[in-house]
N, C-alpha and C positions, 0 to 999 in steps of 0.2 A: 964641625960642633954644632950642636942641637941649638938652635935658636930661642934666644928665651920666651917664657911664655908671653902675651898682654896681660898685664893686671890691673882686674876692674875693683875698685871696695865700693857697698852700696852704705849710704852711712843716713841714721835716723837719732834720735836723742839717745834712747836705751842699750837698741840691738836687740830689741824682745819681738818688734813687732813688723815694722816698715821695714826697714833695712834687710831681716834676715826674709821678709815675702818677695823683695827684691833679688836677693839674693839663691832663693832656692828658682824662681821663673828664670832669670837670666842664666843660671846655668843650665836648666831645662832648655831654653831657645838655643845656646850654644852649641850641645849636645845634637839638638837637632835639626844645626845647619853645619853640621860636620865641623865643628872647631873648638868641639871639648879639649880637646889635646893641647890646643895652641890657646886658650883662655883660661885664664884661671879667676874667679868669681869670689868675694868672699865681703863681709861686712861688717861694719863694726856704729858705736856709738860715740857721740861726743862727750857722754855724761859716765862718769862710774857708778852710776846708779843703782844697774842693774849689772854689775859685773860679778861674771861670771854662772849668773842664769841662765836655764833652757830658753828657748822659745816661747812666748807668750802661748796656752795651750790652744785657745782663740784661734789664733793665726793658726798653727800648725796642723788645725782642724778645718779651716776655710783651704789650704793648701789641700791638704786629702783629700777633700769634698771635691775640689776641681782636676785631679788627677797627679801630683803633683809629689815625688816622695819626699819626706821632708827627714832630713838626717839630725843624728845628735850631735847637738851644740852649745856652746858658751856664750853668752853675750862676752864683746871686748872693747875695751875704749881704745878711741883712734890716737894714734899718738904721730908725732913729726915724722917718725922712721918709715910709719904705715904712709903716710901721703907723700913721702919722698919715693917709695919702692913701688907705685902705683902709676899706671900708666892714665888712670883714668879716677877719679872718684864724683861718684854720682849721690849726695845729696839729697833727701828727702824732703827739706825747707830751705826756704832762704837765710833761717837762723843757722842752720846746719852749715850750708856753705860759705857764712861770714866766717862763723867758727872756722872751718877747714882752711881757708884762706890767711885766717889770721894767725894760726898754728901751723903755714905753712914753712919750710926750714927757706926757702927761696920764692922770687917772683914765679919761676918755672915752674915750681910746684904747684902756686896757687892758681896756675892759669892752665892745672889738669880739672881742675874744679867747675862742673857743668849741671844744674839742677836736671834731676833724673828724669821731670815732665817736660824738659824742653824738647825732650825728641819725642815727644806724644803729637802726631801729626794734627790733633783736635784740638789741643792746648793753645793758650793765646801766645800769640811772639813775644820774646824779649825787647824786639823794637818798639813794640805797643806798649807793656805792660812793665811793671817791677818784677824782679823775680819772686816778692812772695805768693803773687796768680799763680806760679805755678807750685803751691805746696801741695803734697802728696797730702790726704788728711791725715790726722793723727785718728784709728780705733781705739785707743788705750780707755777713755772713758764711755764707749759704747757698746753697743750689743755684735751679734753675728752681722745683720744687713751693713752694720760700719766696715767690718773685718774684709765682706764680699764686696765693699766698695774702692778700700785699698787695694785691693787684689786686682780692681778691674781697672783702676789706675796705672798701677804697675804693667802689667800685661798690655796697657793701651801703646804706651811707648817703647816693648821691649823688642820690637822687630826692626824698629829705627835703629837701638842702641845696636844690632846684631850689624846691620847694613855699615853703620860708620866704623862700628871696629873691623869690621871685615875689608874698607877700604882702608883704614889705619893699617892694616896687615898687608896690603897687597904694596904701600909705599914704604914699607921697612927693607 
């Protein structure tokens, strides 16, 4: 029987900017690492305000400019079932992390929540700061440069996320 894929969900507020950027970047990195068939990455939002909307055009533009393929997708609101079915949940902010942990069906599900930037080698350590110091900046109210900065924050942690998941898969 084939092994079930490792499932990751990136999470932000409305699921049209930060979490889709992270979803696209991680899908690309896992494919490049030869793990594209063993790891499934998707994204969701803690809010229903953007439900069904496409990725923000500014986020799509920045991704394309950086050489990423941007899939057709619509915003999805995270459910307790989503949390239970994922192996790793990567919130973009401490607020998102708190919401996911509160919504998690079990303590074991809540333990699967890890701040996205906690994997960034240049980010502050959680042993030194609280989770909010690891927030991925929200580009929504900004311009092109803000979306570029968000992409850079996402990319900075991506390789360590791949390394972490590779270790998790080796332990299965």
